[in-house]
N, C-alpha and C positions, 0 to 999 in steps of 0.2 A: 352340763346339768345346772351348774351354778349360774351360768349366764341366762339360761331359760327361766330359772326361778327369779332372778333379778328383773327380767323383762316382765314377768307376770306381776310382781309386786309393785313395780313402778310404772305400770301401764297407764297411759293417759286415758282419760274417760271421754271418749267422743260420743258415747251413748250410755244411758243408764243401764247397768247390768243388774242381773237378778241378785247377785251377792251384794253389790253396792246398795241396792234398794232395801234388801233385807237388813243389812247392817244399819242403815239409816233408821229404819222402823224400830228395830230393837233398841238402838242407842237413844232414840227420841223418847221412847216409853220409859226407859231407865232414868234418863236425865230429868224428864218432867216429873216423874215420881219422886226423885230425890229433892228436886226444887220445891215441890209442894210440901214434902215432909219438913224441909227447912223452914218454910213459911209457917207451917202449923206449929212448929216448935217455938218460933219467935213470938207469935201472936198470943197475948194473954187474954183469957176469957173462958167462957164455958165451951162445951163441945161444938155447939152450933156456930159460934163465932170463929172457931178454928177450922171447921170442915167446909163451910160454904165458900170462902175464897179459894180453897184448894179445888173444890169441885168445878168452879168457874174457870180457873186458870189452867187446869190440867190439859184440856184439849187445845187451848191456845198455845201453851208451851210445847206440846207435842208437835204441833205444826211448825212452829219456829225452829225448834231443835232439829226436826226432820229435814227441813229445807236447808238449814245451815250445814248439816252433815252431808246432805245430798249434793251440795255444790262444791264438795271437795274435788280436787283434780285427780287424786289417786286414792286407792283404798287405804294406803298407809296413812295418809293425811286424815282420812275419816276416822280411822282407829285412834290416831293421836288425839283428835278433837274429843272423841268419846272418853278416852282414858284420862286426859288432863282435866276435863270438866268433871268427870266422876270423882277423881281424887279431890279436887277443890270443893265439891259439894259435900263429900263425906267428911272432910276435915272441918268444914264450916258447920256441919250438922253436929259433929262431936263437940266442938267448942260451944255451940249454942246450947246444947243439952247440959254441959257442965256449968255454963254461966247462968242460965235461967233455971 
């Protein structure tokens, strides 16, 4: 049973599976949202100056994050990329809110 689980977790990706693609989509949306939140918290100005760059960059960042996650060899590497980037963005967001 353990061997079967290991084979499933470390399966090389010869084709894009449904789970891998769904994970990439969800991770890309989450990471792009956090990145634009960080950008909005850093920019000083009125609401329009904060929201317009985020509106323009969100779809671009979603595409880049999605492709970056999708080109992972295994599902574990895709989860690692999402988790590490998520933690980095949340910590940066917390520090930027406290500083600004």
